[in-house]
VOBAVEX-816401 format. One record per residue (C-alpha): x, y, z; residue number from 1. Coordinates in Angstrom, 1 decimal, padded with zeros to 4 digits. Example, Ala and Ser with C-alpha at 12.3 -4.5 7.8 and 13.67 -1.06 7.14 Angstrom:
BEGIN
<atom><u>012.3</u><v>-004.5</v><w>007.8</w><num>1</num></atom>
<atom><u>013.7</u><v>-001.1</v><w>007.1</w><num>2</num></atom>
//
This chain:
BEGIN
<atom><u>078.6</u><v>-052.7</v><w>108.9</w><num>1</num></atom>
<atom><u>079.2</u><v>-055.8</v><w>107.4</w><num>2</num></atom>
<atom><u>076.6</u><v>-058.5</v><w>107.4</w><num>3</num></atom>
<atom><u>076.9</u><v>-062.2</v><w>106.7</w><num>4</num></atom>
<atom><u>073.2</u><v>-062.8</v><w>105.9</w><num>5</num></atom>
<atom><u>072.1</u><v>-059.6</v><w>104.6</w><num>6</num></atom>
<atom><u>073.0</u><v>-057.0</v><w>101.7</w><num>7</num></atom>
<atom><u>071.5</u><v>-053.0</v><w>103.4</w><num>8</num></atom>
<atom><u>071.9</u><v>-049.9</v><w>100.7</w><num>9</num></atom>
<atom><u>070.7</u><v>-046.7</v><w>101.8</w><num>10</num></atom>
<atom><u>070.3</u><v>-044.0</v><w>099.0</w><num>11</num></atom>
<atom><u>067.6</u><v>-040.8</v><w>098.6</w><num>12</num></atom>
<atom><u>065.9</u><v>-041.6</v><w>101.9</w><num>13</num></atom>
<atom><u>065.7</u><v>-045.0</v><w>100.7</w><num>14</num></atom>
<atom><u>066.9</u><v>-048.0</v><w>102.8</w><num>15</num></atom>
<atom><u>067.2</u><v>-051.5</v><w>100.8</w><num>16</num></atom>
<atom><u>067.4</u><v>-054.6</v><w>103.0</w><num>17</num></atom>
<atom><u>068.2</u><v>-057.8</v><w>100.7</w><num>18</num></atom>
<atom><u>067.6</u><v>-061.2</v><w>102.2</w><num>19</num></atom>
<atom><u>070.8</u><v>-062.7</v><w>101.1</w><num>20</num></atom>
<atom><u>071.1</u><v>-066.4</v><w>101.8</w><num>21</num></atom>
<atom><u>070.3</u><v>-067.9</v><w>098.1</w><num>22</num></atom>
<atom><u>071.3</u><v>-071.1</v><w>098.3</w><num>23</num></atom>
<atom><u>068.5</u><v>-071.8</v><w>101.0</w><num>24</num></atom>
<atom><u>066.2</u><v>-069.6</v><w>098.9</w><num>25</num></atom>
<atom><u>066.8</u><v>-067.0</v><w>101.6</w><num>26</num></atom>
<atom><u>065.1</u><v>-069.3</v><w>104.6</w><num>27</num></atom>
<atom><u>065.8</u><v>-067.3</v><w>108.1</w><num>28</num></atom>
<atom><u>068.3</u><v>-069.1</v><w>110.8</w><num>29</num></atom>
<atom><u>069.4</u><v>-067.5</v><w>113.6</w><num>30</num></atom>
<atom><u>072.1</u><v>-065.3</v><w>112.3</w><num>31</num></atom>
<atom><u>069.6</u><v>-063.7</v><w>109.8</w><num>32</num></atom>
<atom><u>067.1</u><v>-063.3</v><w>112.5</w><num>33</num></atom>
<atom><u>070.2</u><v>-061.2</v><w>114.5</w><num>34</num></atom>
<atom><u>070.9</u><v>-059.1</v><w>111.5</w><num>35</num></atom>
<atom><u>067.9</u><v>-058.5</v><w>110.1</w><num>36</num></atom>
<atom><u>066.9</u><v>-056.9</v><w>113.7</w><num>37</num></atom>
<atom><u>070.3</u><v>-055.0</v><w>113.9</w><num>38</num></atom>
<atom><u>069.4</u><v>-053.0</v><w>111.2</w><num>39</num></atom>
<atom><u>065.6</u><v>-052.4</v><w>111.3</w><num>40</num></atom>
<atom><u>066.7</u><v>-051.0</v><w>114.7</w><num>41</num></atom>
<atom><u>069.0</u><v>-048.3</v><w>112.4</w><num>42</num></atom>
<atom><u>066.4</u><v>-047.6</v><w>110.7</w><num>43</num></atom>
<atom><u>063.8</u><v>-046.9</v><w>113.7</w><num>44</num></atom>
<atom><u>066.8</u><v>-044.8</v><w>115.5</w><num>45</num></atom>
<atom><u>068.0</u><v>-043.0</v><w>112.4</w><num>46</num></atom>
<atom><u>065.7</u><v>-039.8</v><w>111.1</w><num>47</num></atom>
<atom><u>067.3</u><v>-040.0</v><w>107.4</w><num>48</num></atom>
<atom><u>065.0</u><v>-043.0</v><w>106.0</w><num>49</num></atom>
<atom><u>062.1</u><v>-041.9</v><w>104.6</w><num>50</num></atom>
<atom><u>061.0</u><v>-045.5</v><w>103.0</w><num>51</num></atom>
<atom><u>061.9</u><v>-048.9</v><w>103.3</w><num>52</num></atom>
<atom><u>062.0</u><v>-051.8</v><w>101.0</w><num>53</num></atom>
<atom><u>062.4</u><v>-055.3</v><w>101.6</w><num>54</num></atom>
<atom><u>063.5</u><v>-058.1</v><w>099.0</w><num>55</num></atom>
<atom><u>066.0</u><v>-061.3</v><w>098.1</w><num>56</num></atom>
<atom><u>068.7</u><v>-062.3</v><w>096.7</w><num>57</num></atom>
<atom><u>068.6</u><v>-064.8</v><w>093.7</w><num>58</num></atom>
<atom><u>065.6</u><v>-066.7</v><w>093.0</w><num>59</num></atom>
<atom><u>063.5</u><v>-067.0</v><w>095.8</w><num>60</num></atom>
<atom><u>062.3</u><v>-063.8</v><w>097.8</w><num>61</num></atom>
<atom><u>062.1</u><v>-066.4</v><w>101.3</w><num>62</num></atom>
<atom><u>061.1</u><v>-069.3</v><w>102.1</w><num>63</num></atom>
<atom><u>060.5</u><v>-069.2</v><w>105.9</w><num>64</num></atom>
<atom><u>062.4</u><v>-071.0</v><w>108.1</w><num>65</num></atom>
<atom><u>065.3</u><v>-072.8</v><w>107.5</w><num>66</num></atom>
<atom><u>064.2</u><v>-076.0</v><w>109.2</w><num>67</num></atom>
<atom><u>067.5</u><v>-077.0</v><w>109.5</w><num>68</num></atom>
<atom><u>068.4</u><v>-074.9</v><w>111.7</w><num>69</num></atom>
<atom><u>069.3</u><v>-075.9</v><w>115.2</w><num>70</num></atom>
<atom><u>067.0</u><v>-073.5</v><w>117.0</w><num>71</num></atom>
<atom><u>064.3</u><v>-075.3</v><w>115.2</w><num>72</num></atom>
<atom><u>065.5</u><v>-078.7</v><w>114.4</w><num>73</num></atom>
<atom><u>065.7</u><v>-080.2</v><w>117.8</w><num>74</num></atom>
<atom><u>068.0</u><v>-082.9</v><w>117.7</w><num>75</num></atom>
<atom><u>066.5</u><v>-085.9</v><w>118.8</w><num>76</num></atom>
<atom><u>064.1</u><v>-083.6</v><w>121.1</w><num>77</num></atom>
<atom><u>060.4</u><v>-081.9</v><w>120.4</w><num>78</num></atom>
<atom><u>062.0</u><v>-078.2</v><w>119.3</w><num>79</num></atom>
<atom><u>060.1</u><v>-074.8</v><w>121.5</w><num>80</num></atom>
<atom><u>058.9</u><v>-073.4</v><w>118.3</w><num>81</num></atom>
<atom><u>056.8</u><v>-070.9</v><w>120.5</w><num>82</num></atom>
<atom><u>060.1</u><v>-069.9</v><w>122.0</w><num>83</num></atom>
<atom><u>061.3</u><v>-068.8</v><w>118.1</w><num>84</num></atom>
<atom><u>058.1</u><v>-067.5</v><w>116.9</w><num>85</num></atom>
<atom><u>058.8</u><v>-065.3</v><w>120.6</w><num>86</num></atom>
<atom><u>062.0</u><v>-064.6</v><w>120.0</w><num>87</num></atom>
<atom><u>062.3</u><v>-063.6</v><w>116.3</w><num>88</num></atom>
<atom><u>059.1</u><v>-064.0</v><w>114.3</w><num>89</num></atom>
<atom><u>056.3</u><v>-061.8</v><w>116.4</w><num>90</num></atom>
<atom><u>059.0</u><v>-059.3</v><w>117.1</w><num>91</num></atom>
<atom><u>059.7</u><v>-058.8</v><w>113.1</w><num>92</num></atom>
<atom><u>056.0</u><v>-058.6</v><w>112.1</w><num>93</num></atom>
<atom><u>055.7</u><v>-055.9</v><w>115.2</w><num>94</num></atom>
<atom><u>057.9</u><v>-054.1</v><w>113.8</w><num>95</num></atom>
<atom><u>057.2</u><v>-054.0</v><w>110.0</w><num>96</num></atom>
<atom><u>054.0</u><v>-053.1</v><w>110.9</w><num>97</num></atom>
<atom><u>054.6</u><v>-049.9</v><w>113.5</w><num>98</num></atom>
<atom><u>057.4</u><v>-048.8</v><w>111.8</w><num>99</num></atom>
<atom><u>056.8</u><v>-044.7</v><w>111.7</w><num>100</num></atom>
<atom><u>057.8</u><v>-045.2</v><w>107.3</w><num>101</num></atom>
<atom><u>056.3</u><v>-046.7</v><w>104.4</w><num>102</num></atom>
<atom><u>057.4</u><v>-050.1</v><w>103.8</w><num>103</num></atom>
<atom><u>057.5</u><v>-051.5</v><w>100.7</w><num>104</num></atom>
<atom><u>058.1</u><v>-055.6</v><w>099.9</w><num>105</num></atom>
<atom><u>059.5</u><v>-056.5</v><w>096.4</w><num>106</num></atom>
<atom><u>058.5</u><v>-060.7</v><w>096.2</w><num>107</num></atom>
<atom><u>061.4</u><v>-061.3</v><w>093.2</w><num>108</num></atom>
<atom><u>060.0</u><v>-065.4</v><w>093.8</w><num>109</num></atom>
<atom><u>058.8</u><v>-067.8</v><w>095.7</w><num>110</num></atom>
<atom><u>057.7</u><v>-066.1</v><w>099.4</w><num>111</num></atom>
<atom><u>056.7</u><v>-069.4</v><w>101.4</w><num>112</num></atom>
<atom><u>055.6</u><v>-070.0</v><w>105.4</w><num>113</num></atom>
<atom><u>056.7</u><v>-066.8</v><w>107.3</w><num>114</num></atom>
<atom><u>058.6</u><v>-065.8</v><w>104.1</w><num>115</num></atom>
<atom><u>055.1</u><v>-065.0</v><w>102.3</w><num>116</num></atom>
<atom><u>053.5</u><v>-063.4</v><w>105.8</w><num>117</num></atom>
<atom><u>056.5</u><v>-061.4</v><w>106.2</w><num>118</num></atom>
<atom><u>055.6</u><v>-060.0</v><w>102.3</w><num>119</num></atom>
<atom><u>052.0</u><v>-059.5</v><w>103.6</w><num>120</num></atom>
<atom><u>053.0</u><v>-057.6</v><w>107.1</w><num>121</num></atom>
<atom><u>054.4</u><v>-054.7</v><w>104.4</w><num>122</num></atom>
<atom><u>052.4</u><v>-052.1</v><w>103.6</w><num>123</num></atom>
<atom><u>052.9</u><v>-052.1</v><w>099.6</w><num>124</num></atom>
<atom><u>053.6</u><v>-055.5</v><w>097.9</w><num>125</num></atom>
<atom><u>055.1</u><v>-055.6</v><w>094.5</w><num>126</num></atom>
<atom><u>055.9</u><v>-059.1</v><w>092.8</w><num>127</num></atom>
<atom><u>057.4</u><v>-060.5</v><w>090.3</w><num>128</num></atom>
<atom><u>055.3</u><v>-062.7</v><w>087.6</w><num>129</num></atom>
<atom><u>057.3</u><v>-065.4</v><w>087.8</w><num>130</num></atom>
<atom><u>056.3</u><v>-065.3</v><w>092.3</w><num>131</num></atom>
<atom><u>054.1</u><v>-067.2</v><w>094.1</w><num>132</num></atom>
<atom><u>052.9</u><v>-066.9</v><w>097.5</w><num>133</num></atom>
<atom><u>052.2</u><v>-070.6</v><w>099.3</w><num>134</num></atom>
<atom><u>051.3</u><v>-070.7</v><w>102.7</w><num>135</num></atom>
<atom><u>053.6</u><v>-074.1</v><w>103.2</w><num>136</num></atom>
<atom><u>052.5</u><v>-074.6</v><w>107.3</w><num>137</num></atom>
<atom><u>050.0</u><v>-077.2</v><w>106.7</w><num>138</num></atom>
<atom><u>052.4</u><v>-079.3</v><w>104.6</w><num>139</num></atom>
<atom><u>054.4</u><v>-080.1</v><w>108.4</w><num>140</num></atom>
<atom><u>051.7</u><v>-079.7</v><w>110.6</w><num>141</num></atom>
<atom><u>051.9</u><v>-076.2</v><w>112.0</w><num>142</num></atom>
<atom><u>049.6</u><v>-072.8</v><w>111.4</w><num>143</num></atom>
<atom><u>050.5</u><v>-070.0</v><w>109.5</w><num>144</num></atom>
<atom><u>052.8</u><v>-067.8</v><w>112.0</w><num>145</num></atom>
<atom><u>054.1</u><v>-064.5</v><w>111.3</w><num>146</num></atom>
<atom><u>051.2</u><v>-062.5</v><w>111.1</w><num>147</num></atom>
<atom><u>049.4</u><v>-065.0</v><w>108.4</w><num>148</num></atom>
<atom><u>046.1</u><v>-065.7</v><w>110.3</w><num>149</num></atom>
<atom><u>045.7</u><v>-062.3</v><w>111.0</w><num>150</num></atom>
<atom><u>046.7</u><v>-061.0</v><w>107.7</w><num>151</num></atom>
<atom><u>045.4</u><v>-063.3</v><w>105.1</w><num>152</num></atom>
<atom><u>041.3</u><v>-063.1</v><w>106.5</w><num>153</num></atom>
<atom><u>041.8</u><v>-059.2</v><w>106.6</w><num>154</num></atom>
<atom><u>043.1</u><v>-059.1</v><w>103.0</w><num>155</num></atom>
<atom><u>041.2</u><v>-061.7</v><w>101.3</w><num>156</num></atom>
<atom><u>038.4</u><v>-062.9</v><w>103.8</w><num>157</num></atom>
<atom><u>037.6</u><v>-066.0</v><w>105.3</w><num>158</num></atom>
<atom><u>037.1</u><v>-068.7</v><w>102.5</w><num>159</num></atom>
<atom><u>040.0</u><v>-067.7</v><w>100.4</w><num>160</num></atom>
<atom><u>042.6</u><v>-067.4</v><w>103.3</w><num>161</num></atom>
<atom><u>040.6</u><v>-070.8</v><w>104.9</w><num>162</num></atom>
<atom><u>041.3</u><v>-072.2</v><w>101.5</w><num>163</num></atom>
<atom><u>045.1</u><v>-070.8</v><w>101.5</w><num>164</num></atom>
<atom><u>046.3</u><v>-072.2</v><w>104.9</w><num>165</num></atom>
<atom><u>044.2</u><v>-075.7</v><w>104.7</w><num>166</num></atom>
<atom><u>045.4</u><v>-077.1</v><w>101.5</w><num>167</num></atom>
<atom><u>048.9</u><v>-074.7</v><w>101.1</w><num>168</num></atom>
<atom><u>048.6</u><v>-074.9</v><w>097.4</w><num>169</num></atom>
<atom><u>050.9</u><v>-072.3</v><w>095.1</w><num>170</num></atom>
<atom><u>049.6</u><v>-068.6</v><w>094.5</w><num>171</num></atom>
<atom><u>050.7</u><v>-067.2</v><w>091.7</w><num>172</num></atom>
<atom><u>051.6</u><v>-063.6</v><w>092.1</w><num>173</num></atom>
<atom><u>049.1</u><v>-063.0</v><w>089.1</w><num>174</num></atom>
<atom><u>045.9</u><v>-064.3</v><w>091.0</w><num>175</num></atom>
<atom><u>047.3</u><v>-062.7</v><w>094.4</w><num>176</num></atom>
<atom><u>046.8</u><v>-059.2</v><w>092.4</w><num>177</num></atom>
<atom><u>043.2</u><v>-060.2</v><w>090.9</w><num>178</num></atom>
<atom><u>042.4</u><v>-061.2</v><w>094.4</w><num>179</num></atom>
<atom><u>043.5</u><v>-058.0</v><w>096.4</w><num>180</num></atom>
<atom><u>046.4</u><v>-059.4</v><w>098.5</w><num>181</num></atom>
<atom><u>049.1</u><v>-057.7</v><w>097.2</w><num>182</num></atom>
<atom><u>049.4</u><v>-054.0</v><w>095.4</w><num>183</num></atom>
<atom><u>050.6</u><v>-054.8</v><w>092.3</w><num>184</num></atom>
<atom><u>051.9</u><v>-057.9</v><w>089.6</w><num>185</num></atom>
<atom><u>055.0</u><v>-056.5</v><w>087.5</w><num>186</num></atom>
<atom><u>057.6</u><v>-058.1</v><w>084.7</w><num>187</num></atom>
<atom><u>060.5</u><v>-060.0</v><w>086.7</w><num>188</num></atom>
<atom><u>062.7</u><v>-057.1</v><w>084.9</w><num>189</num></atom>
<atom><u>060.5</u><v>-054.3</v><w>085.6</w><num>190</num></atom>
<atom><u>060.5</u><v>-055.3</v><w>089.6</w><num>191</num></atom>
<atom><u>063.0</u><v>-053.1</v><w>090.8</w><num>192</num></atom>
<atom><u>062.7</u><v>-050.5</v><w>088.7</w><num>193</num></atom>
<atom><u>059.0</u><v>-050.1</v><w>089.9</w><num>194</num></atom>
<atom><u>060.0</u><v>-051.0</v><w>093.3</w><num>195</num></atom>
<atom><u>062.5</u><v>-048.4</v><w>093.6</w><num>196</num></atom>
<atom><u>060.1</u><v>-045.6</v><w>091.7</w><num>197</num></atom>
<atom><u>057.7</u><v>-046.2</v><w>094.0</w><num>198</num></atom>
<atom><u>060.1</u><v>-045.9</v><w>096.9</w><num>199</num></atom>
<atom><u>061.7</u><v>-042.7</v><w>096.1</w><num>200</num></atom>
<atom><u>058.6</u><v>-041.1</v><w>095.7</w><num>201</num></atom>
<atom><u>057.7</u><v>-042.1</v><w>098.8</w><num>202</num></atom>
<atom><u>060.5</u><v>-040.6</v><w>100.3</w><num>203</num></atom>
<atom><u>059.6</u><v>-037.4</v><w>099.3</w><num>204</num></atom>
<atom><u>056.0</u><v>-037.5</v><w>100.8</w><num>205</num></atom>
<atom><u>054.6</u><v>-036.2</v><w>104.4</w><num>206</num></atom>
<atom><u>056.4</u><v>-038.8</v><w>106.4</w><num>207</num></atom>
<atom><u>054.4</u><v>-039.0</v><w>109.5</w><num>208</num></atom>
<atom><u>051.3</u><v>-038.5</v><w>107.7</w><num>209</num></atom>
<atom><u>051.7</u><v>-041.4</v><w>105.8</w><num>210</num></atom>
<atom><u>052.9</u><v>-043.8</v><w>109.2</w><num>211</num></atom>
<atom><u>049.5</u><v>-042.1</v><w>110.8</w><num>212</num></atom>
<atom><u>047.6</u><v>-043.6</v><w>108.0</w><num>213</num></atom>
<atom><u>049.7</u><v>-046.9</v><w>108.5</w><num>214</num></atom>
<atom><u>048.6</u><v>-046.4</v><w>112.5</w><num>215</num></atom>
<atom><u>044.9</u><v>-045.8</v><w>111.6</w><num>216</num></atom>
<atom><u>044.5</u><v>-048.4</v><w>108.9</w><num>217</num></atom>
<atom><u>046.0</u><v>-051.0</v><w>111.6</w><num>218</num></atom>
<atom><u>044.0</u><v>-049.9</v><w>114.5</w><num>219</num></atom>
<atom><u>040.5</u><v>-049.8</v><w>112.4</w><num>220</num></atom>
<atom><u>040.1</u><v>-053.7</v><w>112.6</w><num>221</num></atom>
<atom><u>039.5</u><v>-053.3</v><w>116.6</w><num>222</num></atom>
<atom><u>038.0</u><v>-050.1</v><w>116.5</w><num>223</num></atom>
<atom><u>034.2</u><v>-049.2</v><w>117.0</w><num>224</num></atom>
<atom><u>033.5</u><v>-046.6</v><w>114.3</w><num>225</num></atom>
<atom><u>033.1</u><v>-044.0</v><w>117.3</w><num>226</num></atom>
<atom><u>036.7</u><v>-045.0</v><w>118.3</w><num>227</num></atom>
<atom><u>038.0</u><v>-044.6</v><w>114.9</w><num>228</num></atom>
<atom><u>036.3</u><v>-041.3</v><w>114.6</w><num>229</num></atom>
<atom><u>038.2</u><v>-039.8</v><w>118.0</w><num>230</num></atom>
<atom><u>041.4</u><v>-041.4</v><w>116.7</w><num>231</num></atom>
<atom><u>041.2</u><v>-040.0</v><w>112.8</w><num>232</num></atom>
<atom><u>040.2</u><v>-036.3</v><w>114.9</w><num>233</num></atom>
<atom><u>043.1</u><v>-036.7</v><w>117.3</w><num>234</num></atom>
<atom><u>045.4</u><v>-037.6</v><w>114.8</w><num>235</num></atom>
<atom><u>044.6</u><v>-035.3</v><w>112.6</w><num>236</num></atom>
<atom><u>044.8</u><v>-032.0</v><w>115.1</w><num>237</num></atom>
<atom><u>048.6</u><v>-034.2</v><w>115.6</w><num>238</num></atom>
<atom><u>049.2</u><v>-033.4</v><w>112.1</w><num>239</num></atom>
<atom><u>048.0</u><v>-030.3</v><w>111.6</w><num>240</num></atom>
<atom><u>050.8</u><v>-028.9</v><w>113.6</w><num>241</num></atom>
<atom><u>053.5</u><v>-030.3</v><w>111.6</w><num>242</num></atom>
<atom><u>056.2</u><v>-029.0</v><w>109.4</w><num>243</num></atom>
<atom><u>055.3</u><v>-031.2</v><w>106.1</w><num>244</num></atom>
<atom><u>051.3</u><v>-030.2</v><w>107.0</w><num>245</num></atom>
<atom><u>052.3</u><v>-026.2</v><w>106.4</w><num>246</num></atom>
<atom><u>054.3</u><v>-026.7</v><w>103.3</w><num>247</num></atom>
<atom><u>051.8</u><v>-029.0</v><w>101.7</w><num>248</num></atom>
<atom><u>048.9</u><v>-026.0</v><w>102.2</w><num>249</num></atom>
<atom><u>051.5</u><v>-023.6</v><w>101.0</w><num>250</num></atom>
<atom><u>052.8</u><v>-025.4</v><w>098.0</w><num>251</num></atom>
<atom><u>049.2</u><v>-025.6</v><w>097.3</w><num>252</num></atom>
<atom><u>048.4</u><v>-022.3</v><w>097.5</w><num>253</num></atom>
<atom><u>051.4</u><v>-021.0</v><w>095.3</w><num>254</num></atom>
<atom><u>050.6</u><v>-023.5</v><w>092.7</w><num>255</num></atom>
<atom><u>054.0</u><v>-025.8</v><w>093.3</w><num>256</num></atom>
<atom><u>055.5</u><v>-029.1</v><w>094.3</w><num>257</num></atom>
<atom><u>055.8</u><v>-029.2</v><w>097.9</w><num>258</num></atom>
<atom><u>058.9</u><v>-030.2</v><w>099.6</w><num>259</num></atom>
<atom><u>058.5</u><v>-032.3</v><w>102.4</w><num>260</num></atom>
<atom><u>060.9</u><v>-032.7</v><w>105.2</w><num>261</num></atom>
<atom><u>059.1</u><v>-035.8</v><w>107.1</w><num>262</num></atom>
<atom><u>058.8</u><v>-033.4</v><w>109.9</w><num>263</num></atom>
//
């Protein structure tokens, strides 16, 4: 499939989605939304992909919304920004956070606005040392969308979430790692090597189990302890019937490396 605004590849169970509008720091326009949505649907529909990597082309990861895009510019009348959020950003965040496989984000440069929050919606975030995160919404009178007001306080606590959201200051990748906002900060030239090594590892793990871990962690914020324990019980019951669980136990007993099939 030929795309205009993204680059995609699939190899060894790993799909790589590269945002490819480097002249705008990979900011989103309507076309990019359409193409990302189409590719993610293909990832959801297939069973050969067992890990997804998202990154950006050029010197930035994603600068969020392209404010020059006619869908949000308004051209003389007030635009309905809620429509753009409802049609594009909300479905994207829901897809990333509910996808039944691990999603890794490789932040290669600035991640601003929705770009920062798209990264935070991924399961594991690696960032280059030169990268940074900016909740830039306050600079133009808006609120952090794309799950920003949900993920930020859960990752950092309210004091730091408030500071980032109200001030819009640049958060360097190294500080983001120290604060626990991301998994790992690495040298710029090692970012994709580290990311792809991790992705290949995850693509060989029991995919259904990893998907269940995502699901339970996300639901834990809304559940009581009793509800979460019940969910753990039912999920363990379900996973105990998978081929990968049987393979994992057999490999342990036979003292060999397991070969998981994602089933």
